[in-house]
C-alpha positions as CSV (number, residue, x, y, z in Angstrom):
1,M,8.4,19.6,-16.9
2,N,10.8,21.4,-19.1
3,V,12.9,24.6,-18.3
4,D,10.8,27.0,-20.4
5,R,7.6,26.0,-18.7
6,D,9.2,26.3,-15.3
7,K,10.5,29.9,-16.1
8,Q,7.0,30.8,-17.3
9,L,5.3,29.4,-14.2
10,D,7.7,31.4,-12.1
11,L,7.1,34.6,-14.0
12,L,3.4,34.1,-13.6
13,I,3.6,33.6,-9.8
14,D,5.9,36.7,-9.6
15,Q,3.4,38.8,-11.5
16,T,0.5,37.5,-9.5
17,L,2.3,38.4,-6.2
18,R,3.1,41.8,-7.5
19,K,-0.5,42.5,-8.6
20,Y,-2.1,41.2,-5.6
21,P,0.0,41.8,-2.5
22,L,-1.0,40.3,0.7
23,E,-2.4,42.5,3.5
24,P,0.0,43.6,6.1
25,A,0.1,41.6,9.2
26,P,-1.4,43.0,12.5
27,E,1.0,44.7,14.8
28,L,0.2,42.4,17.7
29,L,1.1,39.4,15.5
30,K,4.3,41.0,14.3
31,A,5.3,41.6,17.9
32,K,4.6,38.0,19.0
33,I,6.5,36.6,15.8
34,M,9.5,38.8,16.6
35,Q,9.5,37.7,20.2
36,G,9.6,34.1,19.1
37,I,12.4,34.7,16.7
38,E,14.4,36.6,19.4
39,K,13.9,33.8,22.0
40,P,13.7,30.4,20.6
41,L,11.4,28.0,22.2
42,P,13.1,25.7,24.8
43,P,13.3,22.0,23.6
44,T,10.4,20.0,24.8
45,R,11.1,17.4,27.4
46,F,10.4,13.7,26.9
47,K,7.2,12.8,28.8
48,I,5.6,9.4,29.5
49,S,1.9,9.7,30.1
50,W,-0.4,7.1,31.8
51,F,-1.6,6.1,28.4
52,D,1.9,4.8,27.5
53,F,1.8,2.7,30.7
54,A,-1.6,1.4,30.0
55,L,-0.9,0.5,26.3
56,S,2.4,-1.2,27.2
57,G,0.7,-3.2,30.1
58,T,-2.2,-4.2,27.9
59,L,0.2,-5.4,25.1
60,A,2.3,-7.2,27.6
61,L,-0.8,-9.1,28.9
62,I,-1.9,-10.0,25.5
63,I,1.4,-11.3,24.4
64,G,1.8,-13.2,27.7
65,F,-1.5,-14.9,27.3
66,A,-0.8,-15.7,23.6
67,L,2.6,-17.3,24.6
68,D,0.9,-19.3,27.4
69,F,-1.8,-20.5,24.9
70,I,0.8,-21.4,22.5
71,R,2.9,-23.2,25.1
72,G,-0.1,-25.1,26.2
73,V,-1.0,-26.1,22.6
74,A,2.6,-27.0,21.9
75,H,2.8,-29.5,24.8
76,S,-0.7,-31.0,24.0
77,P,-0.2,-34.4,22.2
78,Y,-3.4,-33.9,20.3
79,W,-2.5,-30.6,18.8
80,T,1.1,-31.5,18.3
81,A,0.1,-34.5,16.2
82,R,-2.5,-32.6,14.2
83,F,0.1,-29.9,13.5
84,R,2.7,-32.4,12.3
85,V,0.2,-34.1,10.1
86,A,-0.8,-30.8,8.6
87,L,2.8,-30.0,7.9
88,I,3.4,-33.2,6.3
89,L,0.3,-32.9,4.1
90,I,1.2,-29.4,3.1
91,W,4.8,-30.6,2.2
92,Q,3.5,-33.5,0.2
93,D,1.1,-31.1,-1.7
94,I,4.0,-28.7,-2.6
95,Q,6.2,-31.6,-3.7
96,Y,3.4,-33.0,-5.9
97,F,2.7,-29.6,-7.3
98,L,6.3,-29.1,-8.2
99,M,6.8,-32.5,-9.6
100,Q,3.7,-32.4,-11.9
101,N,4.0,-28.8,-13.0
102,Q,7.7,-28.2,-13.5
103,S,7.5,-26.3,-16.7
104,S,3.9,-24.8,-16.3
105,V,2.9,-21.3,-16.5
106,M,1.4,-21.4,-13.0
107,T,5.0,-22.0,-11.5
108,A,6.3,-19.0,-13.4
109,L,3.4,-16.9,-12.2
110,L,3.8,-18.1,-8.6
111,S,7.5,-17.2,-8.8
112,A,6.8,-13.8,-10.2
113,A,4.1,-13.2,-7.5
114,M,6.7,-14.1,-4.8
115,V,9.3,-11.7,-6.4
116,F,6.7,-9.0,-6.6
117,T,5.6,-9.4,-3.0
118,L,9.3,-9.3,-1.9
119,L,9.8,-6.1,-3.9
120,V,6.6,-4.5,-2.5
121,G,7.8,-5.4,1.1
122,L,11.2,-3.9,0.4
123,A,9.6,-0.8,-1.0
124,S,7.3,-0.3,2.0
125,V,10.1,-0.7,4.4
126,Y,12.3,1.9,2.4
127,W,9.2,4.2,2.2
128,R,8.7,4.1,6.0
129,Y,12.4,4.6,6.6
130,A,12.4,7.6,4.1
131,A,9.3,9.0,5.7
132,Y,10.5,9.0,9.2
133,S,14.0,10.2,8.4
134,D,12.9,13.0,6.1
135,R,14.6,11.6,3.1
136,L,11.6,11.6,0.8
137,P,12.5,12.6,-2.7
138,A,11.2,16.2,-3.5
């Protein structure tokens, strides 16, 4: 928006507020507001509720069971062999793709997609940081 348009909008808002004034606040409300201004509210205390304990306990159990399951699978010879074979096959597929398609458009598209994904991830991290630290642009 340009400066002239902003000034026009400010004038319109000013005229509107002068033509249509708000109704005065009730006396009871004014008294309560003034009491709140005179005596600021005490800061709230940090509280931990039963829900916090239940949620943290449930998450701890889930993580514990998942780690136990992963440990059991990792020590199983059958699953260890299958995992290693799968990794070898994936690595061979990646090598074959890179060797056969060195100058292809697909490689360029995959590279661009990876860069875009990285940028979106960084933007989301920044956005969360800005939202929680009240640094969002006006």
